[in-house]
ZAMI-693404 format. One line per field, with one value per residue: x negated, y, z negated of N, C-alpha, C, O, CB in turn; residue in one letter; residue number from 1. Coordinates in pm, 1 decimal, decimal comma, m for minus. Glycine has a CB too. Layout:
n_X	[X:...]
n_Y	[Y:...]
n_Z	[Z:...]
ca_X	[X:...]
ca_Y	[Y:...]
ca_Z	[Z:...]
c_X	[X:...]
c_Y	[Y:...]
c_Z	[Z:...]
o_X	[X:...]
o_Y	[Y:...]
o_Z	[Z:...]
cb_X	[X:...]
cb_Y	[Y:...]
cb_Z	[Z:...]
residuo	[A:...]
num	[NUM:...]
END
This chain:
n_X	[m309,7:m300,7:79,0:158,8:410,4:317,0:105,2:145,0:314,0:157,3:m28,5:162,8:291,9:m1,2:m35,0:201,7:149,1:m102,2:27,9:83,5:21,8:m193,4:m372,3:m654,9:m770,0:m665,2:m679,7:m611,2:m508,2:m346,2:m356,5:m439,7:m195,4:m296,8:m431,4:m613,7:m623,4:m796,9:m736,5:m732,6:m739,4:m615,4:m395,4:m268,6:61,2:103,1:400,2:489,6:335,6:403,0:677,8:585,0:511,4:741,5:864,9:684,3:731,1:936,2:999,6:869,1]
n_Y	[2233,3:2055,2:1862,4:1843,0:1732,9:1487,5:1357,8:1353,1:1167,2:961,9:939,9:803,4:612,4:441,1:428,1:212,8:m13,0:m52,2:m114,5:m487,1:m785,2:m927,7:m742,2:m512,7:m384,7:m63,2:60,2:322,4:480,5:753,2:893,6:670,7:524,8:316,4:32,0:m134,4:m395,4:m482,6:m818,5:m1037,1:m1329,1:m1608,2:m1466,0:m1318,4:m1282,8:m1323,6:m1327,7:m1115,0:m951,4:m982,5:m891,7:m600,6:m567,6:m559,9:m402,9:m116,8:m190,6:m96,8:184,2:323,1]
n_Z	[826,3:500,9:459,6:125,4:68,1:214,5:116,6:m157,8:m106,5:m20,1:m236,9:m436,6:m210,7:m289,1:m542,3:m594,5:m427,8:m608,6:m849,3:m738,1:m896,7:m890,4:m698,1:m659,5:m595,9:m422,9:m110,5:100,6:396,3:596,4:834,2:999,5:943,6:798,1:542,9:261,8:125,1:m211,4:m381,2:m542,4:m447,6:m688,5:m789,0:m643,0:m467,5:m167,7:m1,5:m99,3:m4,9:257,2:243,6:172,8:431,0:598,7:520,6:582,7:815,1:875,3:829,4:1050,9]
ca_X	[m192,3:m265,8:134,5:200,9:515,5:250,5:m18,5:264,0:360,4:36,6:m55,4:327,5:240,4:m138,9:14,8:261,7:79,5:m190,7:94,9:127,5:m22,6:m332,1:m424,5:m794,2:m812,7:m633,6:m744,7:m479,7:m498,4:m185,8:m347,2:m437,3:m175,6:m434,4:m376,6:m704,8:m592,3:m911,2:m663,4:m755,9:m702,6:m543,4:m305,7:m159,6:133,8:148,0:555,9:433,2:265,0:545,2:800,9:521,8:460,7:845,2:913,1:670,4:751,1:1150,9:965,3:830,6]
ca_Y	[2221,8:1993,7:1867,6:1881,8:1651,8:1384,1:1331,3:1323,8:1051,3:840,2:817,9:685,3:426,1:356,2:331,6:105,6:m104,0:m98,4:m199,6:m587,9:m902,4:m936,2:m648,2:m504,6:m249,6:m43,3:229,0:356,3:555,8:804,0:982,8:609,6:389,3:169,2:0,8:m210,6:m444,8:m672,8:m865,5:m1241,4:m1465,8:m1670,2:m1374,2:m1202,1:m1353,0:m1340,9:m1238,0:m994,7:m909,9:m986,2:m752,8:m494,5:m497,0:m548,8:m283,1:m26,6:m146,6:m70,0:335,2:361,1]
ca_Z	[721,8:466,5:362,0:m7,1:34,8:247,9:25,8:m281,9:m27,6:m4,8:m369,9:m433,8:m170,6:m319,2:m690,1:m574,6:m384,8:m683,0:m946,9:m761,4:m986,5:m808,3:m633,3:m755,0:m549,4:m315,9:m27,1:171,1:522,5:583,0:874,6:1068,1:842,8:775,6:369,0:275,3:m16,4:m205,1:m398,6:m662,8:m452,7:m747,0:m842,2:m561,3:m475,9:m62,6:m44,0:m195,5:173,3:349,3:167,4:243,7:607,8:647,5:406,7:680,3:975,1:891,9:791,9:1119,8]
c_X	[m284,5:m34,1:148,0:266,8:408,3:197,5:36,8:311,6:252,9:m60,6:38,4:297,7:114,8:m71,5:128,1:239,1:m14,4:m101,7:132,4:32,8:m122,6:m407,7:m564,6:m816,2:m735,5:m731,1:m613,5:m542,4:m449,3:m299,4:m364,3:m343,6:m156,1:m410,9:m494,2:m642,1:m777,7:m817,5:m808,0:m734,3:m566,5:m442,8:m236,0:m52,6:203,6:276,8:549,8:462,4:388,5:582,3:712,9:507,5:616,1:893,8:838,4:743,0:929,7:1076,9:952,0:977,8]
c_Y	[2079,2:1995,3:1802,2:1739,6:1496,8:1309,7:1325,4:1154,5:872,1:843,2:761,0:588,0:288,4:271,0:261,2:m39,8:m150,4:m190,9:m352,6:m623,2:m913,0:m834,4:m575,0:m361,9:m209,4:127,0:194,3:500,3:639,2:805,0:812,6:471,6:246,1:161,1:m115,7:m264,6:m499,0:m714,8:m1002,9:m1281,2:m1530,7:m1611,7:m1349,3:m1305,0:m1289,6:m1338,8:m1191,6:m897,6:m860,1:m874,6:m586,8:m444,5:m510,3:m396,8:m111,2:m20,2:m60,1:102,3:378,8:313,8]
c_Z	[655,7:422,3:223,7:46,3:134,7:148,9:m112,4:m241,7:17,9:m107,1:m414,0:m416,6:m248,1:m498,7:m694,5:m477,4:m522,8:m787,0:m911,8:m836,3:m874,5:m709,6:m724,3:m687,3:m424,7:m192,9:143,8:298,4:579,0:777,6:1057,9:1049,6:892,3:578,6:416,8:110,2:m45,6:m333,1:m472,1:m567,3:m552,9:m791,2:m741,4:m510,3:m280,3:22,4:m107,4:2,7:255,0:359,7:197,3:367,4:615,9:605,3:569,0:786,3:1016,7:865,4:925,0:1222,3]
o_X	[m334,7:9,9:145,7:193,5:453,4:246,5:m45,8:334,3:269,4:m163,3:14,6:274,7:113,5:m63,4:168,3:308,5:m10,4:m132,6:202,0:m52,3:m84,5:m508,4:m569,6:m870,0:m728,1:m798,3:m570,9:m610,9:m514,9:m301,4:m323,6:m367,8:m94,4:m383,1:m500,2:m622,9:m859,1:m821,6:m925,0:m613,5:m448,8:m366,8:m114,9:m89,4:311,6:249,9:613,5:542,1:440,7:553,3:769,5:495,2:633,6:950,0:914,1:799,0:993,5:1166,5:1018,3:982,2]
o_Y	[2001,0:2097,3:1679,3:1642,8:1387,6:1205,9:1284,1:1058,8:756,2:776,1:643,7:493,6:166,1:158,1:239,1:m141,2:m269,5:m307,0:m403,7:m539,3:m896,8:m872,6:m587,0:m259,8:m287,1:229,1:111,8:596,8:636,0:695,0:830,9:360,3:156,4:256,1:m173,4:m194,3:m535,9:m621,1:m1030,1:m1279,6:m1516,5:m1689,9:m1362,5:m1422,4:m1233,0:m1350,9:m1216,3:m835,5:m755,8:m782,3:m483,8:m329,0:m407,0:m307,8:m34,3:73,1:m7,8:166,2:480,2:343,6]
o_Z	[736,4:369,1:230,0:66,3:100,1:104,5:m193,8:m315,6:56,2:m97,6:m442,9:m492,1:m262,0:m547,1:m808,7:m470,7:m553,7:m813,5:m999,5:m865,7:m758,6:m650,0:m846,7:m730,1:m329,5:m207,3:224,7:264,2:683,1:832,7:1172,7:1096,1:949,8:505,4:525,4:11,0:39,1:m412,8:m445,4:m591,2:m519,9:m848,3:m759,2:m514,6:m263,4:141,8:m209,8:73,0:294,4:435,8:234,0:408,0:680,6:669,3:628,3:843,9:1108,1:920,8:946,8:1341,6]
cb_X	[6,7:m387,4:200,2:286,9:710,3:167,3:m136,8:435,0:393,3:m51,7:m108,6:447,4:162,7:m327,6:40,0:351,8:5,9:m277,0:217,0:164,5:88,3:m316,5:m300,9:m944,0:m966,0:m471,0:m1037,5:m337,0:m482,8:m90,9:m468,1:m548,4:m51,6:m693,1:m155,2:m868,0:m438,1:m1170,1:m549,8:m639,4:m833,1:m592,7:m354,1:m239,0:214,2:113,6:669,4:192,1:190,1:666,1:820,4:437,8:330,9:923,8:753,4:571,0:735,9:1333,7:826,4:687,4]
cb_Y	[2190,9:1995,2:1868,8:2044,7:1729,9:1414,2:1448,3:1461,0:1144,2:850,1:858,8:687,9:447,4:510,0:411,1:159,9:m51,0:17,7:m130,1:m658,1:m1044,5:m1039,8:m553,8:m644,3:m246,4:m40,7:215,2:421,0:520,7:1005,4:1139,6:611,7:406,9:251,1:m57,9:m141,9:m601,6:m676,3:m863,8:m1333,6:m1525,9:m1721,3:m1261,2:m1099,0:m1340,9:m1408,6:m1271,3:m1027,6:m1075,1:m1059,9:m781,2:m500,8:m612,2:m664,0:m312,1:m28,8:m330,0:m173,8:367,8:326,2]
cb_Z	[802,0:387,4:402,8:m61,4:107,3:323,5:36,1:m264,9:113,6:130,2:m497,2:m327,7:m10,9:m340,9:m814,9:m551,1:m254,9:m740,6:m980,3:m669,5:m1032,4:m729,0:m601,8:m731,2:m519,6:m364,3:43,8:19,5:580,4:435,6:798,8:1085,6:759,8:842,7:302,9:315,6:m17,8:m264,0:m270,6:m814,0:m495,9:m817,3:m902,7:m404,7:m641,9:m62,3:m79,2:m305,0:280,9:302,7:m82,4:226,5:763,8:609,3:153,7:717,2:1079,2:688,4:695,6:1125,6]
residuo	[M:I:D:Q:S:E:N:S:D:D:R:S:I:E:R:A:L:S:L:L:P:G:V:D:Q:V:S:F:F:S:R:D:R:I:V:Y:L:R:V:N:E:E:E:F:D:R:G:A:L:R:D:I:E:G:L:V:D:S:A:D]
num	[1:2:3:4:5:6:7:8:9:10:11:12:13:14:15:16:17:18:19:20:21:22:23:24:25:26:27:28:29:30:31:32:33:34:35:36:37:38:39:40:41:42:43:44:45:46:47:48:49:50:51:52:53:54:55:56:57:58:59:60]
END
């Protein structure tokens, strides 16, 4: 059975990542805890990526 709150959290993560400057596409695979981002390198802030990695690490 699929946990509805988990699906809601997944969508929230996808939405939050898609709002980052320079992010063109987000693919989030919660089961495997993998996130793929397609970004515009000229607009993407690599510092934001480090912040995201820190948030994910702290969630473990």
